[in-house]
MIPA-393653 format. One line per 5 residues: number of its first residue (from 1); their letters; for each residue x, y, z of C-alpha. Coordinates in Angstrom, 3 decimals, padded with zeros to 6 digits. Example, Ala and Ser with C-alpha at 12.3 -4.5 7.8 and 13.67 -1.06 7.14 Angstrom:
1	AS	012.300 -004.500 007.800 ~ 013.670 -001.060 007.140;
***
This chain:
1	XXXXX	107.291 135.259 085.779 ~ 107.969 134.799 089.421 ~ 106.451 132.661 092.203 ~ 103.757 133.809 093.710 ~ 104.379 135.172 097.364;
6	XXXXX	102.175 134.109 099.713 ~ 099.879 137.535 100.290 ~ 099.368 137.377 096.146 ~ 097.969 133.816 097.218 ~ 095.286 135.189 099.180;
11	XXXXX	094.047 137.499 096.850 ~ 094.076 135.070 093.980 ~ 092.760 131.642 095.172 ~ 093.079 129.652 091.871 ~ 095.619 127.236 091.852;
16	XXXXX	098.438 127.644 089.183 ~ 097.080 125.229 085.801 ~ 098.724 125.041 082.673 ~ 096.334 121.767 081.025 ~ 093.068 121.474 081.695;
21	XXXXX	091.417 118.385 082.696 ~ 090.360 118.492 078.747 ~ 094.082 118.557 077.930 ~ 094.146 122.021 076.203 ~ 096.800 124.840 076.979;
26	XXXXX	095.026 127.528 079.307 ~ 098.381 129.522 080.081 ~ 100.731 128.564 076.756 ~ 102.580 131.976 078.420 ~ 103.836 129.055 081.213;
31	XXXXX	104.170 126.223 079.075 ~ 107.540 124.601 080.130 ~ 110.635 124.897 077.960 ~ 110.365 120.526 077.097 ~ 111.596 118.711 073.832;
36	XXXXX	108.530 115.974 072.297 ~ 111.525 113.670 074.471 ~ 110.770 115.411 077.495 ~ 107.394 115.219 077.642 ~ 107.405 112.245 076.643;
41	XXXXX	109.593 110.753 078.997 ~ 107.436 112.655 081.311 ~ 104.515 110.467 079.899 ~ 106.295 106.982 080.354 ~ 106.795 108.219 084.291;
46	XXXXX	103.496 108.510 084.702 ~ 102.394 105.691 083.297 ~ 104.819 102.925 084.820 ~ 104.625 104.782 088.049 ~ 101.381 103.619 087.980;
51	XXXXX	101.418 100.273 086.781 ~ 104.162 099.558 089.788 ~ 101.516 100.993 091.992 ~ 098.751 098.643 090.486 ~ 101.498 095.483 090.902;
56	XXXXX	102.609 096.712 094.306 ~ 099.193 096.661 096.001 ~ 098.851 092.758 094.201 ~ 102.159 092.028 095.857 ~ 101.580 093.678 099.592;
61	XXXXX	098.832 091.740 099.705 ~ 100.265 088.194 098.578 ~ 102.466 089.310 101.842 ~ 105.595 090.028 099.433 ~ 105.956 093.175 100.298;
66	XXXXX	105.021 094.447 103.908 ~ 103.725 099.077 104.895 ~ 102.129 100.472 101.119 ~ 101.434 103.351 100.893 ~ 098.948 103.662 097.926;
71	XXXXX	100.183 106.481 095.031 ~ 097.537 106.235 092.219 ~ 096.543 110.018 091.099 ~ 099.788 111.755 092.874 ~ 102.295 111.000 089.837;
76	XXXXX	101.695 114.091 087.853 ~ 102.861 115.543 091.614 ~ 105.303 113.404 091.933 ~ 106.925 112.629 088.594 ~ 106.623 116.538 087.775;
81	XXXXX	107.876 117.785 091.086 ~ 110.847 115.352 090.539 ~ 111.984 115.772 086.812 ~ 112.153 119.692 087.631 ~ 115.369 119.167 089.918;
86	XXXXX	119.031 117.688 088.838 ~ 120.236 114.449 090.531 ~ 122.625 117.194 092.450 ~ 119.135 117.830 094.194 ~ 118.576 116.371 097.584;
91	XXXXX	115.118 114.755 098.253 ~ 113.282 113.869 102.242 ~ 110.173 111.808 100.980 ~ 107.793 110.839 103.032 ~ 106.474 107.233 102.968;
96	XXXXX	104.399 107.633 100.139 ~ 107.058 109.781 098.192 ~ 108.996 105.811 096.261 ~ 108.638 107.055 092.925 ~ 110.403 110.146 093.602;
101	XXXXX	113.268 108.223 095.152 ~ 113.490 105.800 092.434 ~ 112.863 108.656 089.514 ~ 116.013 110.015 091.290 ~ 118.362 107.062 091.378;
106	XXXXX	117.267 104.942 094.001 ~ 116.914 100.744 093.396 ~ 113.736 099.750 092.572 ~ 114.416 096.433 094.419 ~ 115.367 098.393 097.408;
111	XXXXX	112.799 100.072 097.378 ~ 111.091 096.474 097.409 ~ 113.811 095.264 100.192 ~ 112.936 098.876 102.796 ~ 109.245 097.879 102.002;
116	XXXXX	109.828 094.896 103.757 ~ 112.292 096.699 106.936 ~ 115.205 094.491 105.801 ~ 118.288 096.012 106.636 ~ 119.550 096.855 102.141;
121	XXXXX	116.364 098.355 101.814 ~ 118.270 101.195 103.705 ~ 121.462 101.181 102.057 ~ 121.699 104.436 100.012 ~ 123.826 103.873 096.924;
126	XXXXX	126.585 106.429 096.778 ~ 125.916 109.566 094.334 ~ 121.849 108.795 095.069 ~ 120.782 111.855 096.822 ~ 118.226 111.128 099.390;
131	XXXXX	116.916 110.181 103.019 ~ 115.665 107.333 102.987 ~ 111.037 108.233 104.240 ~ 110.305 109.937 106.902 ~ 107.658 107.851 108.799;
136	XXXXX	107.604 110.383 111.066 ~ 104.957 113.359 110.528 ~ 106.501 116.632 109.025 ~ 110.314 115.473 110.575 ~ 111.826 115.977 106.820;
141	XXXXX	110.666 119.440 106.938 ~ 113.225 120.358 109.697 ~ 116.253 117.920 108.504 ~ 115.694 119.477 104.759 ~ 116.063 123.375 106.748;
146	XXXXX	119.333 121.459 108.072 ~ 120.881 120.319 104.319 ~ 119.534 123.699 102.644 ~ 122.326 125.814 105.448 ~ 124.345 123.042 104.302;
151	XXXXX	123.868 123.665 101.043 ~ 124.152 127.384 101.978 ~ 127.339 127.664 104.130 ~ 129.084 125.717 101.124 ~ 128.353 128.135 097.945;
156	XXXXX	126.692 125.016 096.140 ~ 124.050 125.851 093.767 ~ 122.156 122.955 094.876 ~ 118.185 122.984 096.373 ~ 116.735 120.598 098.962;
161	XXXXX	113.213 119.468 098.273 ~ 110.728 117.182 101.334 ~ 107.687 116.493 100.613 ~ 104.790 115.564 102.995 ~ 101.012 115.852 102.933;
166	XXXXX	098.402 117.951 104.241 ~ 098.529 116.719 108.219 ~ 101.831 117.313 108.549 ~ 101.270 121.041 107.981 ~ 099.667 121.111 111.203;
171	XXXXX	103.141 119.622 113.284 ~ 105.465 121.744 115.457 ~ 107.784 120.275 113.021 ~ 106.879 121.915 109.611 ~ 106.880 126.138 110.735;
176	XXXXX	109.780 124.951 112.551 ~ 111.177 124.577 109.187 ~ 109.602 127.272 107.341 ~ 110.366 129.902 110.030 ~ 114.176 128.196 109.904;
181	XXXXX	114.780 129.006 106.462 ~ 112.865 132.394 106.113 ~ 115.311 133.014 108.467 ~ 118.387 132.187 106.419 ~ 116.742 132.452 103.144;
186	XXXXX	117.706 129.353 103.114 ~ 117.202 126.521 099.784 ~ 114.854 124.458 100.141 ~ 111.176 124.190 099.073 ~ 108.628 122.505 101.276;
191	XXXXX	106.040 120.401 099.324 ~ 102.384 119.736 100.593 ~ 100.750 116.986 098.579 ~ 097.303 118.147 099.844 ~ 095.084 114.645 098.991;
196	XXXXX	092.396 116.713 101.157 ~ 093.207 113.819 104.034 ~ 094.616 113.782 106.949 ~ 094.216 109.366 106.767 ~ 090.427 109.879 107.180;
201	XXXXX	090.521 113.721 108.677 ~ 088.849 115.840 106.112 ~ 091.270 118.654 105.433 ~ 088.660 121.121 106.671 ~ 089.095 119.524 110.157;
206	XXXXX	092.670 120.298 109.605 ~ 092.982 123.303 109.896 ~ 090.967 126.620 109.737 ~ 093.792 128.596 107.477 ~ 091.887 129.066 103.941;
211	XXXXX	095.011 127.102 102.490 ~ 098.280 125.601 103.066 ~ 100.575 127.825 100.826 ~ 099.630 130.810 102.931 ~ 100.740 129.306 105.842;
216	XXXXX	104.272 130.440 104.177 ~ 103.238 133.907 105.425 ~ 104.512 133.424 109.005 ~ 107.412 132.398 107.847 ~ 108.350 135.451 104.852;
221	XXXXX	109.238 132.663 102.772 ~ 107.234 132.931 099.065 ~ 104.060 130.309 098.779 ~ 102.712 128.719 094.891 ~ 099.358 126.581 094.737;
226	XXXXX	099.386 124.366 091.949 ~ 097.037 121.819 090.170 ~ 098.588 118.860 091.477 ~ 097.061 116.243 088.922 ~ 098.662 118.992 085.885;
231	XXXXX	101.779 117.759 085.003 ~ 103.236 120.423 083.639 ~ 102.192 123.194 086.230 ~ 103.859 121.373 089.053 ~ 106.930 121.162 086.671;
236	XXXXX	106.522 124.922 085.894 ~ 105.729 125.527 090.514 ~ 108.627 123.640 091.011 ~ 111.142 125.305 088.219 ~ 110.817 128.530 089.304;
241	XXXXX	110.978 127.427 093.327 ~ 115.057 125.805 092.424 ~ 115.889 129.309 090.172 ~ 114.441 131.203 093.288 ~ 116.200 128.884 095.819;
246	XXXXX	119.691 129.212 094.173 ~ 120.056 132.486 092.794 ~ 119.637 133.080 096.754 ~ 116.184 134.444 096.783 ~ 115.318 132.291 099.456;
251	XXXXX	112.614 128.985 100.347 ~ 109.190 128.294 098.549 ~ 105.987 125.956 100.423 ~ 104.208 124.704 096.949 ~ 100.578 123.218 097.870;
256	XXXXX	099.607 120.818 095.123 ~ 096.016 119.649 095.246 ~ 096.128 116.146 094.586 ~ 094.099 113.013 095.695 ~ 094.846 109.705 096.503;
261	XXXXX	092.335 107.300 094.467 ~ 093.874 104.475 097.248 ~ 093.862 103.847 100.457 ~ 096.175 105.927 102.694 ~ 098.113 102.613 103.255;
266	XXXXX	097.724 098.489 102.680 ~ 097.338 098.807 106.708 ~ 093.717 098.233 106.893 ~ 093.075 101.849 105.295 ~ 089.029 101.648 104.552;
271	XXXXX	088.598 105.264 101.714 ~ 085.430 104.323 101.336 ~ 084.253 105.139 105.039 ~ 085.064 109.043 104.917 ~ 084.357 109.592 101.100;
276	XXXXX	081.760 109.138 098.451 ~ 081.778 107.544 095.263 ~ 080.584 110.730 093.806 ~ 084.114 112.579 094.832 ~ 086.021 109.892 093.994;
281	XXXXX	084.477 109.658 090.715 ~ 084.814 113.436 090.301 ~ 088.702 113.442 091.271 ~ 089.016 110.632 088.160 ~ 087.587 113.315 085.954;
286	XXXXX	091.350 115.012 086.657 ~ 092.972 111.736 086.318 ~ 096.461 112.811 086.285 ~ 097.957 110.318 083.504 ~ 094.633 110.732 081.158;
291	XXXXX	094.718 114.766 080.785 ~ 098.716 114.472 079.721 ~ 097.877 111.526 077.929 ~ 095.324 113.894 075.328 ~ 098.050 116.722 075.659;
296	XXXXX	100.309 114.304 074.167 ~ 098.115 112.692 071.740 ~ 096.998 116.056 070.629 ~ 100.372 116.995 069.351 ~ 100.937 113.457 068.104;
301	XXXXX	103.325 112.753 070.691 ~ 101.891 109.803 071.996 ~ 099.842 106.356 070.942 ~ 098.513 102.957 072.312 ~ 100.991 101.340 071.575;
306	XXXXX	103.546 103.644 073.144 ~ 101.199 102.659 076.580 ~ 101.327 099.362 076.121 ~ 105.148 099.561 075.358 ~ 105.484 101.399 079.309;
311	XXXXX	103.507 098.704 080.910 ~ 104.433 096.190 079.799 ~ 108.542 097.789 080.347 ~ 107.508 097.690 083.819 ~ 105.551 095.080 084.394;
316	XXXXX	109.045 093.566 083.856 ~ 110.648 095.519 085.743 ~ 108.610 095.285 088.609 ~ 109.256 091.111 088.544 ~ 113.115 092.050 088.010;
321	XXXXX	113.355 094.102 091.235 ~ 111.039 091.578 093.371 ~ 113.202 088.576 091.864 ~ 116.464 090.283 093.015 ~ 114.460 091.497 096.585;
326	XXXXX	113.787 087.678 096.857 ~ 117.596 086.173 096.022 ~ 118.415 089.032 099.204 ~ 119.879 086.797 101.581 ~ 117.264 087.167 104.521;
331	XXXXX	118.128 089.118 107.539 ~ 119.665 088.561 110.708 ~ 118.678 090.311 114.224 ~ 121.809 090.481 115.066 ~ 122.810 092.440 111.759;
336	XXXXX	120.262 094.998 113.000 ~ 121.789 094.960 115.921 ~ 125.467 095.724 114.786 ~ 124.406 098.742 112.505 ~ 122.825 100.411 114.978;
341	XXXXX	126.103 101.951 116.791 ~ 129.325 102.034 115.528 ~ 131.084 100.568 119.186 ~ 127.910 098.705 120.725 ~ 127.207 099.093 124.453;
346	XXXXX	126.740 095.949 127.194 ~ 123.799 096.039 126.893 ~ 123.309 095.422 122.936 ~ 126.187 093.269 122.874 ~ 124.110 090.952 125.405;
351	XXXXX	121.687 090.822 123.230 ~ 123.542 090.227 120.624 ~ 125.273 087.132 122.458 ~ 121.437 086.028 122.642 ~ 120.569 086.320 119.260;
356	XXXXX	123.725 084.504 118.057 ~ 122.868 081.794 119.966 ~ 119.866 081.564 118.937 ~ 120.515 081.893 114.945 ~ 123.303 079.038 115.245;
361	X	121.487 076.598 116.263;
***
């Protein structure tokens, strides 16, 4: 089955779903070809990520992390999409998409250093195909088109995927990136995690468009709306989008309908001011971990013992990563100045000299 076009999406507004909230299979014809071990690994990563997220929130409150955007509720869209890629594919994340980076090979302790604003948090290891999280809303959309153009010009069978929220679809870079990708039929996936809010602004005030997927029509690219709480549906959609890209069929816009259970970031956002308890409860019934756990338990592939083992694994990994981050020498201002330019301009040379004098005291 090919990826649904944006025009077809306007005629059928229902998002792609393979697993119902109770874990039953509703589209067996779309089931990805995954082994039992691969299915178990998807669950392991979601549980690990949920625990890591809980610990990161606690570390932030303790003052041991800096900027942090919680991810609970969005694990299926994050883990399922990254798992459908190969390590040669390139990820361009937003600030919430640290899990995709880590599962793609970026060390967890460096993710913690990035949160602290440490220079070592931005040194991407050789062979890890990610960019650092983009803070400028939607800037990664045009950057991903550029990465994909490079792949096409070199004849490489790789795709670039960029992640953004529903708010980013109101930015010019979103449209420019898709238009460029459409014109040149680039191997790029535009992956929108529509969690219903751009910070506190609800989706219905973000756009008059029926949905995000339909915005691909103007760019002449394919699109797919998917249940972002269903990891198998997300995996299926991204796998198909990648096939389109590497086969020369062009870009795809994926709209994953998901929900963040926590605040937009830990920088003072209070979701209770703009979301109701009833809404939260409704989305908790669709929790991606509960849904997939029920599916795996029905197949005899997951147990309480398995889950407890992953929880302990995640706690240990986070403790080890924060220890490594703590042991990393604190960054100096002069070190930051040194990496700003290959050859420092006179003004920065003067500033560096000033800070060297302060640091030597």
